[in-house]
C-alpha positions as CSV (number, residue, x, y, z in Angstrom):
1,X,45.3,22.9,-31.6
2,X,44.3,22.0,-34.7
3,X,48.0,21.2,-35.9
4,X,47.2,18.4,-33.0
5,X,44.5,17.2,-34.3
6,X,45.5,16.9,-38.0
7,X,48.7,15.1,-36.0
8,X,46.2,13.0,-34.5
9,X,44.7,12.1,-37.5
10,X,47.4,11.5,-39.4
11,X,48.8,9.1,-37.0
12,X,45.6,7.3,-36.6
13,X,45.3,6.6,-40.4
14,X,48.8,5.3,-40.8
15,X,48.1,3.0,-37.7
16,X,44.5,2.2,-39.8
17,X,46.6,1.8,-42.9
18,X,49.8,-0.3,-41.8
19,X,48.4,-3.4,-41.0
20,X,46.3,-3.6,-44.5
21,X,49.8,-2.3,-46.8
22,X,51.4,-5.2,-44.7
23,X,48.5,-7.6,-45.7
24,X,48.6,-7.0,-49.4
25,X,52.5,-7.4,-49.3
26,X,52.5,-10.2,-48.0
27,X,49.7,-11.5,-50.4
28,X,51.8,-10.4,-53.1
29,X,54.2,-11.9,-52.1
30,X,53.2,-15.0,-51.3
31,X,51.1,-15.3,-54.5
32,X,54.4,-14.4,-56.6
33,X,56.2,-17.5,-54.9
34,X,53.5,-20.1,-55.3
35,X,53.0,-18.7,-59.0
36,X,56.7,-19.3,-59.1
37,X,56.6,-22.5,-57.3
38,X,54.0,-23.7,-59.4
39,X,56.1,-23.0,-63.1
């Protein structure tokens, strides 16, 4: 039972973290593009 809870918690963590990571990656990518564009 505890293993199932651990798996659920880790899956929930991934679901919560993946959009945050995606936003960070997009922000870095767009900032890099704009910086490259302005130079």
